[in-house]
mmCIF file of the C-alpha atoms, coordinates in Angstrom:
data_MODEL
# 
_entry.id   MODEL 
# 
loop_
_atom_site.group_PDB 
_atom_site.id 
_atom_site.type_symbol 
_atom_site.label_atom_id 
_atom_site.label_alt_id 
_atom_site.label_comp_id 
_atom_site.label_asym_id 
_atom_site.label_entity_id 
_atom_site.label_seq_id 
_atom_site.pdbx_PDB_ins_code 
_atom_site.Cartn_x 
_atom_site.Cartn_y 
_atom_site.Cartn_z 
_atom_site.occupancy 
_atom_site.B_iso_or_equiv 
_atom_site.pdbx_formal_charge 
_atom_site.auth_seq_id 
_atom_site.auth_comp_id 
_atom_site.auth_asym_id 
_atom_site.auth_atom_id 
_atom_site.pdbx_PDB_model_num 
ATOM 1   C CA . MET A 1 1   ? 95.532  29.219 113.279 1.00 0.00 ? 1   MET A CA 1 
ATOM 2   C CA . ASN A 1 2   ? 98.190  31.972 113.055 1.00 0.00 ? 2   ASN A CA 1 
ATOM 3   C CA . SER A 1 3   ? 101.105 31.143 115.464 1.00 0.00 ? 3   SER A CA 1 
ATOM 4   C CA . ASN A 1 4   ? 102.444 34.709 115.443 1.00 0.00 ? 4   ASN A CA 1 
ATOM 5   C CA . LYS A 1 5   ? 99.128  36.178 116.758 1.00 0.00 ? 5   LYS A CA 1 
ATOM 6   C CA . PRO A 1 6   ? 99.409  36.522 120.638 1.00 0.00 ? 6   PRO A CA 1 
ATOM 7   C CA . GLN A 1 7   ? 96.971  34.581 122.573 1.00 0.00 ? 7   GLN A CA 1 
ATOM 8   C CA . LEU A 1 8   ? 94.133  36.911 123.874 1.00 0.00 ? 8   LEU A CA 1 
ATOM 9   C CA . TRP A 1 9   ? 94.600  35.879 127.566 1.00 0.00 ? 9   TRP A CA 1 
ATOM 10  C CA . LYS A 1 10  ? 98.281  36.519 127.290 1.00 0.00 ? 10  LYS A CA 1 
ATOM 11  C CA . SER A 1 11  ? 97.961  40.042 125.900 1.00 0.00 ? 11  SER A CA 1 
ATOM 12  C CA . TYR A 1 12  ? 95.268  40.690 128.426 1.00 0.00 ? 12  TYR A CA 1 
ATOM 13  C CA . GLU A 1 13  ? 97.559  39.670 131.279 1.00 0.00 ? 13  GLU A CA 1 
ATOM 14  C CA . ASP A 1 14  ? 100.298 41.811 129.867 1.00 0.00 ? 14  ASP A CA 1 
ATOM 15  C CA . ALA A 1 15  ? 97.923  44.736 129.935 1.00 0.00 ? 15  ALA A CA 1 
ATOM 16  C CA . VAL A 1 16  ? 96.949  44.310 133.300 1.00 0.00 ? 16  VAL A CA 1 
ATOM 17  C CA . ARG A 1 17  ? 100.709 43.823 134.400 1.00 0.00 ? 17  ARG A CA 1 
ATOM 18  C CA . ALA A 1 18  ? 101.365 47.257 132.518 1.00 0.00 ? 18  ALA A CA 1 
ATOM 19  C CA . ILE A 1 19  ? 98.782  49.014 134.302 1.00 0.00 ? 19  ILE A CA 1 
ATOM 20  C CA . ILE A 1 20  ? 99.658  47.824 137.759 1.00 0.00 ? 20  ILE A CA 1 
ATOM 21  C CA . SER A 1 21  ? 103.326 48.563 136.987 1.00 0.00 ? 21  SER A CA 1 
ATOM 22  C CA . GLN A 1 22  ? 102.453 52.132 135.968 1.00 0.00 ? 22  GLN A CA 1 
ATOM 23  C CA . HIS A 1 23  ? 100.231 52.716 139.004 1.00 0.00 ? 23  HIS A CA 1 
ATOM 24  C CA . ARG A 1 24  ? 102.307 50.914 141.649 1.00 0.00 ? 24  ARG A CA 1 
ATOM 25  C CA . GLU A 1 25  ? 101.785 53.625 144.264 1.00 0.00 ? 25  GLU A CA 1 
ATOM 26  C CA . PHE A 1 26  ? 97.999  53.480 143.837 1.00 0.00 ? 26  PHE A CA 1 
ATOM 27  C CA . PHE A 1 27  ? 98.331  49.627 144.626 1.00 0.00 ? 27  PHE A CA 1 
ATOM 28  C CA . GLY A 1 28  ? 100.723 50.136 147.588 1.00 0.00 ? 28  GLY A CA 1 
ATOM 29  C CA . LEU A 1 29  ? 103.627 48.229 145.644 1.00 0.00 ? 29  LEU A CA 1 
ATOM 30  C CA . GLU A 1 30  ? 107.145 48.826 145.313 1.00 0.00 ? 30  GLU A CA 1 
ATOM 31  C CA . PHE A 1 31  ? 108.013 46.026 142.669 1.00 0.00 ? 31  PHE A CA 1 
ATOM 32  C CA . ILE A 1 32  ? 106.114 43.936 140.170 1.00 0.00 ? 32  ILE A CA 1 
ATOM 33  C CA . GLU A 1 33  ? 107.659 40.568 138.771 1.00 0.00 ? 33  GLU A CA 1 
ATOM 34  C CA . PRO A 1 34  ? 108.088 41.213 134.910 1.00 0.00 ? 34  PRO A CA 1 
ATOM 35  C CA . THR A 1 35  ? 106.531 37.684 134.092 1.00 0.00 ? 35  THR A CA 1 
ATOM 36  C CA . SER A 1 36  ? 104.248 35.265 135.808 1.00 0.00 ? 36  SER A CA 1 
ATOM 37  C CA . GLY A 1 37  ? 105.830 32.787 137.998 1.00 0.00 ? 37  GLY A CA 1 
ATOM 38  C CA . LYS A 1 38  ? 105.149 29.877 140.535 1.00 0.00 ? 38  LYS A CA 1 
ATOM 39  C CA . VAL A 1 39  ? 105.064 30.497 144.323 1.00 0.00 ? 39  VAL A CA 1 
ATOM 40  C CA . GLU A 1 40  ? 105.743 27.669 146.759 1.00 0.00 ? 40  GLU A CA 1 
ATOM 41  C CA . GLY A 1 41  ? 102.869 27.378 149.265 1.00 0.00 ? 41  GLY A CA 1 
ATOM 42  C CA . LYS A 1 42  ? 103.122 25.962 152.835 1.00 0.00 ? 42  LYS A CA 1 
ATOM 43  C CA . SER A 1 43  ? 101.099 23.056 151.547 1.00 0.00 ? 43  SER A CA 1 
ATOM 44  C CA . GLY A 1 44  ? 103.988 22.072 149.291 1.00 0.00 ? 44  GLY A CA 1 
ATOM 45  C CA . TYR A 1 45  ? 102.145 22.874 146.141 1.00 0.00 ? 45  TYR A CA 1 
ATOM 46  C CA . SER A 1 46  ? 103.709 25.233 143.662 1.00 0.00 ? 46  SER A CA 1 
ATOM 47  C CA . TRP A 1 47  ? 100.876 27.829 142.550 1.00 0.00 ? 47  TRP A CA 1 
ATOM 48  C CA . ASN A 1 48  ? 100.945 29.468 139.057 1.00 0.00 ? 48  ASN A CA 1 
ATOM 49  C CA . ILE A 1 49  ? 100.515 33.227 139.743 1.00 0.00 ? 49  ILE A CA 1 
ATOM 50  C CA . GLU A 1 50  ? 99.907  35.583 136.777 1.00 0.00 ? 50  GLU A CA 1 
ATOM 51  C CA . ILE A 1 51  ? 101.136 38.810 138.484 1.00 0.00 ? 51  ILE A CA 1 
ATOM 52  C CA . ILE A 1 52  ? 103.390 39.001 141.597 1.00 0.00 ? 52  ILE A CA 1 
ATOM 53  C CA . GLY A 1 53  ? 103.870 42.150 143.380 1.00 0.00 ? 53  GLY A CA 1 
ATOM 54  C CA . TYR A 1 54  ? 105.774 43.198 146.499 1.00 0.00 ? 54  TYR A CA 1 
ATOM 55  C CA . THR A 1 55  ? 104.944 45.941 149.151 1.00 0.00 ? 55  THR A CA 1 
ATOM 56  C CA . SER A 1 56  ? 107.311 48.618 150.067 1.00 0.00 ? 56  SER A CA 1 
ATOM 57  C CA . GLY A 1 57  ? 109.003 48.419 153.484 1.00 0.00 ? 57  GLY A CA 1 
ATOM 58  C CA . ASN A 1 58  ? 108.436 44.783 154.606 1.00 0.00 ? 58  ASN A CA 1 
ATOM 59  C CA . ARG A 1 59  ? 108.445 43.494 150.931 1.00 0.00 ? 59  ARG A CA 1 
ATOM 60  C CA . LYS A 1 60  ? 105.264 41.298 151.665 1.00 0.00 ? 60  LYS A CA 1 
ATOM 61  C CA . MET A 1 61  ? 104.030 39.399 148.562 1.00 0.00 ? 61  MET A CA 1 
ATOM 62  C CA . VAL A 1 62  ? 100.800 40.499 146.749 1.00 0.00 ? 62  VAL A CA 1 
ATOM 63  C CA . LEU A 1 63  ? 99.040  38.127 144.413 1.00 0.00 ? 63  LEU A CA 1 
ATOM 64  C CA . VAL A 1 64  ? 97.124  39.267 141.414 1.00 0.00 ? 64  VAL A CA 1 
ATOM 65  C CA . GLU A 1 65  ? 94.758  36.994 139.611 1.00 0.00 ? 65  GLU A CA 1 
ATOM 66  C CA . VAL A 1 66  ? 93.943  38.034 136.186 1.00 0.00 ? 66  VAL A CA 1 
ATOM 67  C CA . ARG A 1 67  ? 90.482  37.003 134.955 1.00 0.00 ? 67  ARG A CA 1 
ATOM 68  C CA . ARG A 1 68  ? 88.704  38.443 131.763 1.00 0.00 ? 68  ARG A CA 1 
ATOM 69  C CA . LYS A 1 69  ? 85.149  37.783 132.086 1.00 0.00 ? 69  LYS A CA 1 
ATOM 70  C CA . THR A 1 70  ? 82.925  39.031 129.415 1.00 0.00 ? 70  THR A CA 1 
ATOM 71  C CA . THR A 1 71  ? 79.608  37.014 129.972 1.00 0.00 ? 71  THR A CA 1 
ATOM 72  C CA . ARG A 1 72  ? 79.551  36.355 133.745 1.00 0.00 ? 72  ARG A CA 1 
ATOM 73  C CA . ASN A 1 73  ? 81.082  37.443 137.073 1.00 0.00 ? 73  ASN A CA 1 
ATOM 74  C CA . ILE A 1 74  ? 83.495  35.315 139.076 1.00 0.00 ? 74  ILE A CA 1 
ATOM 75  C CA . ILE A 1 75  ? 81.963  32.520 140.851 1.00 0.00 ? 75  ILE A CA 1 
ATOM 76  C CA . PRO A 1 76  ? 82.370  31.844 144.598 1.00 0.00 ? 76  PRO A CA 1 
ATOM 77  C CA . GLU A 1 77  ? 84.508  28.816 143.841 1.00 0.00 ? 77  GLU A CA 1 
ATOM 78  C CA . GLU A 1 78  ? 86.982  31.033 141.934 1.00 0.00 ? 78  GLU A CA 1 
ATOM 79  C CA . ALA A 1 79  ? 87.252  33.420 144.784 1.00 0.00 ? 79  ALA A CA 1 
ATOM 80  C CA . GLY A 1 80  ? 87.604  30.811 147.311 1.00 0.00 ? 80  GLY A CA 1 
ATOM 81  C CA . ALA A 1 81  ? 90.665  29.399 145.170 1.00 0.00 ? 81  ALA A CA 1 
ATOM 82  C CA . LEU A 1 82  ? 92.326  32.806 145.254 1.00 0.00 ? 82  LEU A CA 1 
ATOM 83  C CA . ALA A 1 83  ? 91.712  33.271 148.972 1.00 0.00 ? 83  ALA A CA 1 
ATOM 84  C CA . TYR A 1 84  ? 93.274  29.756 149.545 1.00 0.00 ? 84  TYR A CA 1 
ATOM 85  C CA . ARG A 1 85  ? 96.326  30.758 147.336 1.00 0.00 ? 85  ARG A CA 1 
ATOM 86  C CA . ILE A 1 86  ? 96.962  33.899 149.314 1.00 0.00 ? 86  ILE A CA 1 
ATOM 87  C CA . GLU A 1 87  ? 96.644  31.920 152.671 1.00 0.00 ? 87  GLU A CA 1 
ATOM 88  C CA . ASP A 1 88  ? 98.769  29.167 151.445 1.00 0.00 ? 88  ASP A CA 1 
ATOM 89  C CA . THR A 1 89  ? 101.579 31.345 149.949 1.00 0.00 ? 89  THR A CA 1 
ATOM 90  C CA . GLY A 1 90  ? 101.804 33.620 153.000 1.00 0.00 ? 90  GLY A CA 1 
ATOM 91  C CA . ALA A 1 91  ? 100.879 36.597 150.830 1.00 0.00 ? 91  ALA A CA 1 
ATOM 92  C CA . GLU A 1 92  ? 99.794  39.801 152.369 1.00 0.00 ? 92  GLU A CA 1 
ATOM 93  C CA . LYS A 1 93  ? 96.821  40.202 150.156 1.00 0.00 ? 93  LYS A CA 1 
ATOM 94  C CA . GLY A 1 94  ? 95.300  39.980 146.860 1.00 0.00 ? 94  GLY A CA 1 
ATOM 95  C CA . LEU A 1 95  ? 94.539  43.125 144.842 1.00 0.00 ? 95  LEU A CA 1 
ATOM 96  C CA . LYS A 1 96  ? 90.981  43.899 144.370 1.00 0.00 ? 96  LYS A CA 1 
ATOM 97  C CA . CYS A 1 97  ? 90.626  46.711 141.740 1.00 0.00 ? 97  CYS A CA 1 
ATOM 98  C CA . LEU A 1 98  ? 87.108  46.315 140.390 1.00 0.00 ? 98  LEU A CA 1 
ATOM 99  C CA . ASN A 1 99  ? 85.361  49.305 139.212 1.00 0.00 ? 99  ASN A CA 1 
ATOM 100 C CA . GLN A 1 100 ? 88.661  51.158 138.694 1.00 0.00 ? 100 GLN A CA 1 
ATOM 101 C CA . ALA A 1 101 ? 89.396  52.971 135.398 1.00 0.00 ? 101 ALA A CA 1 
ATOM 102 C CA . PHE A 1 102 ? 92.963  53.792 134.343 1.00 0.00 ? 102 PHE A CA 1 
ATOM 103 C CA . ILE A 1 103 ? 93.262  56.204 131.406 1.00 0.00 ? 103 ILE A CA 1 
ATOM 104 C CA . LYS A 1 104 ? 96.437  57.131 129.786 1.00 0.00 ? 104 LYS A CA 1 
ATOM 105 C CA . LYS A 1 105 ? 96.072  60.534 127.824 1.00 0.00 ? 105 LYS A CA 1 
ATOM 106 C CA . THR A 1 106 ? 98.658  61.202 125.104 1.00 0.00 ? 106 THR A CA 1 
ATOM 107 C CA . GLU A 1 107 ? 98.528  64.412 122.876 1.00 0.00 ? 107 GLU A CA 1 
ATOM 108 C CA . LYS A 1 108 ? 99.808  64.671 119.490 1.00 0.00 ? 108 LYS A CA 1 
ATOM 109 C CA . PHE A 1 109 ? 100.153 68.054 117.736 1.00 0.00 ? 109 PHE A CA 1 
ATOM 110 C CA . VAL A 1 110 ? 100.953 68.451 114.067 1.00 0.00 ? 110 VAL A CA 1 
ATOM 111 C CA . LEU A 1 111 ? 102.147 71.933 113.039 1.00 0.00 ? 111 LEU A CA 1 
ATOM 112 C CA . LYS A 1 112 ? 101.869 72.671 109.501 1.00 0.00 ? 112 LYS A CA 1 
ATOM 113 C CA . GLU A 1 113 ? 102.775 75.833 107.741 1.00 0.00 ? 113 GLU A CA 1 
ATOM 114 C CA . GLU A 1 114 ? 100.691 76.998 104.870 1.00 0.00 ? 114 GLU A CA 1 
ATOM 115 C CA . VAL A 1 115 ? 100.701 80.165 102.559 1.00 0.00 ? 115 VAL A CA 1 
ATOM 116 C CA . THR A 1 116 ? 98.037  80.984 100.305 1.00 0.00 ? 116 THR A CA 1 
ATOM 117 C CA . ILE A 1 117 ? 98.289  83.749 97.665  1.00 0.00 ? 117 ILE A CA 1 
ATOM 118 C CA . ILE A 1 118 ? 95.102  85.121 96.033  1.00 0.00 ? 118 ILE A CA 1 
ATOM 119 C CA . ALA A 1 119 ? 95.124  87.359 92.981  1.00 0.00 ? 119 ALA A CA 1 
ATOM 120 C CA . ARG A 1 120 ? 91.924  89.312 92.086  1.00 0.00 ? 120 ARG A CA 1 
ATOM 121 C CA . ASP A 1 121 ? 91.105  91.681 89.301  1.00 0.00 ? 121 ASP A CA 1 
ATOM 122 C CA . LYS A 1 122 ? 89.903  95.060 89.939  1.00 0.00 ? 122 LYS A CA 1 
ATOM 123 C CA . ASP A 1 123 ? 86.228  93.878 90.131  1.00 0.00 ? 123 ASP A CA 1 
ATOM 124 C CA . GLY A 1 124 ? 87.244  91.282 93.004  1.00 0.00 ? 124 GLY A CA 1 
ATOM 125 C CA . ASN A 1 125 ? 87.074  88.207 90.822  1.00 0.00 ? 125 ASN A CA 1 
ATOM 126 C CA . LEU A 1 126 ? 89.478  85.481 91.529  1.00 0.00 ? 126 LEU A CA 1 
ATOM 127 C CA . ILE A 1 127 ? 92.230  85.195 88.998  1.00 0.00 ? 127 ILE A CA 1 
ATOM 128 C CA . ARG A 1 128 ? 94.561  82.945 90.663  1.00 0.00 ? 128 ARG A CA 1 
ATOM 129 C CA . LYS A 1 129 ? 94.919  81.126 93.950  1.00 0.00 ? 129 LYS A CA 1 
ATOM 130 C CA . VAL A 1 130 ? 98.280  79.454 95.009  1.00 0.00 ? 130 VAL A CA 1 
ATOM 131 C CA . THR A 1 131 ? 98.616  77.458 98.134  1.00 0.00 ? 131 THR A CA 1 
ATOM 132 C CA . SER A 1 132 ? 102.025 76.195 99.237  1.00 0.00 ? 132 SER A CA 1 
# 
């Protein structure tokens, strides 16, 4: 196993964090923590949260659970666990962004200058063609 290769879940989590950071206004957030972190709940348990954001104004915490499901949907037990984390930590809400697509469009133009000189005889036959 190559230790230099990033773990798939980590790169997926980083990608989601980047999307949310770039679209903070869409999600109603002012600030996103740069890394995952622990949040102390009223229960005394310290929750491991993938992405923590804060709303503008009252700076309420918003929790983001990152799940990469390729073969099945999230089961009710997983959704219930997130709901409990939201309640226990006093977070304002969790982000629901299913069925959203975020596309970044970049354009690249390459300008190339090319000159072609064509020499023909009196009958129109090609004698020489030079391209530079």
